[in-house]
Residue, then its C-alpha position, 0 to 999 in steps of 0.5 A: m629652764l623656762t624662759g620668757p617674760t615675767r608674768l603677772a595677772v589679776w584673777g577674779d570673776p567677774i574680771s572684765h571691769s578690772r583697772s589693775p592691768r592699766l595701773h600695773a603697766a604704768a608702774y612697771g613702765v616707770l620702773g623700766l621693767e618689761w613685765e606682762y600683767g593681764r587679767e583672767r576670769v577665774s572662779e572660786a572652784e577653778f582657783v586651786p587647779r589654775l594655780g597649780g598650772v602656773d609655771a616659773t615665769w609667773r611672779g605674782l597674782s592680784l586677786t579679787m572677788p570671789l577669790k580672797k578667802v580661798a587664797a588665804r586658805t591656800a597661801r603658804s604664809l600670810d602677812e599680818d593684815a591677811r591673817r587678821t582679815g582672813a583675806v588675801n588679795t596678793f600672791l607673791l609666787s615662789d617655789d615653796g608656795p604662794l606668799g599671801f598679802n592683803t594690801d586692801v587694808g593699807g590701801l584704804a588706810r592711805a586713802l583715808a589719810e589722803i582725804g584728811v582722815d587722821a587720828p579720828g575719834a570715831v569711824r563708822v563702817l557700813g557692812a559686815g562682809a570681807t571688805a568691812t573686815s579690812a575697813v575695821v583694820s584700816a580705821a584702827r590703823v589711822g588711829a580710830a578709838v571707836i569703830e561703829v559697825r552698822a549691818r543689816r544683820p548685826e549678828a553677822a558682824e559679831s566677829l568684828q568685835t573680837l577683831g577690835d579687841a585684838l586691835g585695841v579699839e572699841v568696836r560697837v555693832r548696831a543695826i543699820d537703821d538703829d537710832p540714835i545716829d551718833p556723830v563720827d569723823a568718817t564713814i566707810a561704806a563696804l556695801p555692794g554697789g548700788t545698795e539702796l538704804g532709803p531714808v536711812a542713808d540721809l540720816l546716816a549722812s548727817g554728822s557722819g564725816p566724809l564718806i569713802d564708798v569702796v565702790y568705784g563703778g556706777w558713781p555716784t552711788p545712792l549713798a554718795q548722793a545722800w552725802r552730797r544732799a547733806g553737803v558732806a564730801a563723798h569719795d569713791g573707791l578709786g583712792m583705795l584701788l590706787h593705793q592697794a595697787l601701789l602696795q601690790v607693786r611693792v610686793f611684786v618688786r621688793g617682796d614686802p608691802d612696807r618697802p618703798l620703791e625706787r622713784e615711788d613718787a613718780v610711780l604713784a603719779a603715773m598710776r594716778a594718771a592711768l587711773v584718771g585716764d581710764 
């Protein structure tokens, strides 16, 4: 029988920038759990062989790019958010195979609520990739009736209209620089860090509600600067990072992202302090 510390880690490539070890260490410190949480650089090609090498001391994995799609294909089961998005950022490891979860959706929904985006009439999502898919589900979760997706290649976002139908919300797909730019209650930017949109960014910022840019490095991003020029609040992705990590801790400790932790307020406060101090 294997003995040793309970192990967890975040896997991805690149990974040296990850703040997950600090967040999780803060949480397990409050909970009195002597669990080890590290970070490992793992490419998409290495993922399945590396997963096959984990032993019974491992409890779970946090997964970042480029592993979210391959993790969804590898999981024994998927929670509803992972199934809808086709992406997994959390593995709960078991003898029968990994259980897959996508806590990005709930994390972003909680971050939107934290900045006062509650039951919005319309939300704009910039981008059409995997993060944009999670953003659409998050916007629906906070009550958006209409979700406008703007992408450089609108054809890449057509699947999001089908997703909207499944969620019971209207998803409208438009080119990122289309006129007119209709007013919305909030904007979620799911574009690569440092994306430059030129004058389009200033047009989008006007009448587009507060911005959450999922990027948290290189802040303020060009988009955030455009929102500031328009006198509108811009928020980085740290809120999403914090709340998706809390939901991961729920998975690792309770087995379910919907089951709150004991002393969860204290856990969240410790994680927030660790994030600010990073």
